[in-house]
N, C-alpha and C positions, 0 to 999 in steps of 0.2 A: 412434446414437453413431458417431463416425468411428474409423477405424483409423489407426495410425501411418503406414501406407503411403499412405492417403488424404491425410493432412496433409502428408507429404513431397512427394507429387505436386503438390498445390496450391501449396505453397511454391515449388517449382521452376518451376511455370507462372507464378506471379506475378512471380518474380524475372526470368524470361526476358522477360516482357512489359515489365517496368520497364527492362530493358537495351535494349529496342527503342524506348522512348519518348524521343524527341529532346529533350523538355522537361526531362528529368531528367539532371542532370550528375553526380549521385551516387546510388548505391544501396548499402544495407548491410542485413545481417541482424542483428537484435538479440535479446536474451533468451537463453534456454537453447539454442535452435537454433544460435546463433552460436558456441557453445563445445562443441557435441556432447553436451550434458547434458540433452536433452529426454527427457520420459517420456510416458506415455500421456495425460497431462492438460495437456501444454504447448500453447500457442497459437502462432500465426504472427505474427511481429513484424518489420516491415520499415520502413526509413527511406528516404525519397526526398528528394533535394536538387533543388529547382526552380531551374534556371539563371536564369530571368527571374522575379523575385518577383511581377511583375504578372500572371503566368500561373498563380500558385499556385491560385487559386480555380477556374480552368478545369481544371487538372490534377486537382484534388480532385473536381470534379463528374464528369469523365470516368471516373475510376477508380471512383467511387461507382456510376455507371451500369453499369460492367462488373461490379462485385461483385454487383449485383442481377440483371442480365440473364444473365450468364455463370455465376455461381456461386450464385445463389439466395439472396443475403443477405436476411434477413427484417427486419432492423433495424440501425441504427447510432447511435452516440452520439459526440459530440465532446468532447475535452478540449483547450482552447486555452491556449497559454502564449506570450505575446508574439505574434510573427508565425508561430509554429509551430501546426499543427493536427494533433492526434493523433486519428484517427478509428478507432473500434473497431466491427467488424462481427460480427453474430451470424448463423451459417449454420444451416440446418435440422438439420444433423447435430449441432448444439451446439458446433461448432468456432468459436473466436474468432479473427478476423484483425484485427490492429492495423496500420494504415498511418499512418505519421508523415510529414507533408509539411512541409519546412522550406526557407526561402530558402537558396541555395547558400552564402552566407557564414556560415550558422549550422549547416552540416553538420559534425558532429564526433562523436567518441566521448565520451559522458558517463560511461562506465564500461568495465570490461573485456569485457563481453558485446557485442562489436561486431565483425562480420566484414565487411570491405569487399569489395564486388563491383565497384564502379566509382567513380571520382572521387578527389578529394584532399581529405580532411577538414581543416578548420581545426584549430588547436591544441586539444588536449583541455583542457577547463576543469579548474582545480584542484578536487579533491574538496571538497565542502562541509565546513565545520568540524563535528565531531561535536556532537550535541545534548548539553548538559550535564545532569548529575544534578539541578542546581538547577531546570532547566526541567521535568523530569518530576515532581519533587516539587511544584513550584508548580502544575502542571496537575492533579496528583493531589488536592491539598487543595482546589483550586477546584471540581473535580467532586464531591468529598466534601461540601462545603458545599451544593452544589446538590442532591445526592441526599438529604441530610438534610431540606432544605426541601420537596422533592417528597413525601417520606414523610409529613412532618408535615401536608401538605395533602391527603394521600390520592391523590396522582397516581402510581399504581403503575407504569404503563407508562413514564412519563418517568423515574421513579426507577430502573427496571431499566436504562435506557440509561446513566444517570449512574453507577450502581454498576459496570457493565461498563467505563465509562471510567476509573473509579478503578483497577480491576484492570489495565487496559491500561497505565496509567502505572507501576504497581508492577512489572508484567512487563517494561516497558522498562528500569526500573532494574536488574532482575535480569539482563537481557541485557547491559546496560552493565557490570555487575559481572563477568560471565563473558566479556567481550570479544567479544560477539556483536552482529550488526546489530540496530538498534532500530527501523528504519523498517518500517511496515506489519505489524509482528508477524511478519516473515519468518523470524526465527530462534527464535521462542518454542519451537517443538518440539525445538530442539536444546539447550534447557536440561536440566540433570540431572533425572532423574525425581523425586528427593526434593525438588527446588526446586519443580517443577510441582505436586507433591502438596500443598504448602503453600497453593496457590491454589485448590484445589477447593472449599473451604468458602465462597468468595466467589461461587459460582455459584448463582443462584436456581433452585429446582426447582418452585416454584408461585407463582402470582400472587396472593399475599395479603400483608397488612401484616406479619404475624409473620415469614414467610419472608423478605420483603424486608428487614426490619430485621436479621435474622440475617446475611444475605449482605452487607448494608451494613457492619455492624460487622466482619465478617471481612475485607472488602476494605480498609477503612481500617486495620485492624490490620496487614495485610500491607504496605500502603504505608508504615506507620510502621516496620515491621521492615526494609524495604529502605532507607528513608531513614536509619535508624540505621547500616546497614552502609556507606552512602555518607557517612561521618563528616565528610569535608571540606565536604560540601554542607549539612549539617544540624547546627545548634548545639542546645544543650540547650533553649532556649526554643521552638524550632520543634518538636523532638521532644515536648516537653510538650504543645504545642498539638495535634499530631497524635494523641497518646495520648488527649487529652480528646475529640477528635472520635470516635475509635474507641470510647470508652466512653460516648458519648452515646446514650441510648436513643431510637430513632426512632419507637417506638410510643407514642402519647399515653397 
C-alpha cells in the first residue's frame, strides 16, 4: 500500500516531467488532487494536451514506457473517447495513475476539479443535461423484466446482476430526489440513512432461487416507490405496471 506522501511525490514528479515535455502544450491536475480534497484512497489524475495531434500516439507510447520502466507499472488499460486517450496504470503499490492525452484543441476543463499547470484550455463545455427520472424509471423496469426472465430460466448469476441493476436505477432516482449526483453511484452514500435502509432488502445474501426472488421483489418494489415519488415522471398506468412487476413471483 502506498502512503499519501508517496502519492504526492509521484504526482509532483510526473507533473514536473510533463512540464519538461515539449510535445505537451498543456498540463493539468484533475480529480480530488486538483481541489485539495484527496484522501488515502485517491489516485493521480493528469491531463496532457499534445500540441501536434499527429504525435499523440508517440507521446502516449513514451509516457507508457516511462511508467513501466521508471515507476514499475504492472498493467494499463485505455478508455478512448474520440481523439482522447485516457490511460490508467496500476502500480505495484496498488496506486492508480490516470494519464489523459488530448489534442491541444480539446484541452479544457470538463468540470470544477481542474487545476491548470500550463497552457490555455479551450472554453469549458456546458455541463451535460441532467438525466431525467423517466430515464431511470425506464432502465429500471427494463432490468426488472430481464431479471424476472433470468429467474424463471434458472439463470441465477445473470439474475443477480439484473437485480442489482434495478436497485441502481432506484438509487439514482433517490439521488435525483435529494438533489445529489446520479452518475456512477458517487453520491449514494450521501443519501439519508433511512432512505438507504429501505434498499437493504434488495441485496441478495445467498445464490438460490428463493433468495433471488425475494431480493428481486424488494428491488422492484423500491423502484416502484421511487417512481411514485417522481410523480411527474410516472403516471398511474406505469405505477400499476411496476406494482404488477413487483408482485410477480419469480419462483416457478
